[in-house]
N, C-alpha and C positions, 0 to 999 in steps of 0.2 A: 524033969521039972526044972532042973538047973538051967537047961538051955532056954526054957521058956522065960525064966526069971532074967536071964542074961539078955534075951531079946527085948523084953519089956523095958528093962533099965537102960538098954542101949538106944532103943527107938522112942521111948517115952518123951525125952526132952525134945526130939525132933518133931514128934506129933504135937506136943504142946506149942512149940514154936510155930509150926505150920497153922495150927488152930488160931493162935494169937495173930499171925499175919493175916489170915482170912478174916478174922474179926475186925482187924484194923482197916482192911480194904472195904469191908462192908460198911463200917462206920464212916469212912471217907466218902463212899458213894452216897450214903444216906445224907451226909452233911451237904454234899453238892446238890442233891435233890431238894433238900430243905432250903438251901440258899436260893435256888431257882424259884421255888415256890414263894419265898419271901420277896424276891424281886418282882414277881408277877403280882402278888397281892399289894405291894407298895405302888406299882404302876396303876393297878385298878383303883386303889384308894385315891390316888391323885386325879384320875379321870372322874371318879364320882364327885370329888370336891369341886372340880371345874364345872361339871354338869349342874351341881347343886347351886353354885354361884350364878351360872347362866339362867337357871330357872328362877332364882330369886330376882334377878334383874328383870326378867320377862314378867314375873308376877307384879313387880312394882309398876311396870309400864301398863299392864292390864288394869291394875287398880286405878291408875290415873285416868285411863280411858273410861273406865266404868264410872268414876266419880263425875267426869265431864258429861257423860251420857245421862247420868242421873239428874244433874243440874238442868240439862237441856230438856229432859222429860218433864221436870217440874215446871219449867217455863212454858212448855207447850200445853201442859194441863191447865195452867193459869189462863193462857190465851184462849183455850178451848172453853173454859168456864165463862169467859167474857163473851165469846161468840154465841154460846147457848143463850145468854141473856138477850143479845141482839136478835137472834133467830126467833126467840119467843116473842119479843116485842113486835117483830114484823108480822108474825102469825096473829097476834092479838089485834094489831092495827087492821089487818085484812078482815078480821071478824067485827071491826067497828068499835074497838075499845077506846075509851077516852084517855087523855093525857095522864090524868090522875091514876087511872087503872093501870096504865103502862108503868108508871113510876113505882106503884105499890107492888105489882106482880113481878117485875123484873129487877127491881133494885137499881133502876137507872136514876141519874141525876138530871135535873132540868137544865 
């Protein structure tokens, strides 16, 4: 039993030192992995911000184009409404309508 106690007391500090060194190496390796992950996430975050800004600029351009198309559409609708009146007037004239009937039916001025 004494030999065992002597062996334990002799080798225990070495075992603890070895375990401590192993733990330190593991922690160092883990820190390196975490640092690499942090660099990767930082790079990805920067890329996402750049993409977000680019999409924002594109969205503004699309909004401007949409507004211009909306204005043009309203103009074309107004022109089309006027054309309908003239087309209706031509049809009524072909049917023999009088000038007063044309003015009343189509909202035309004299």
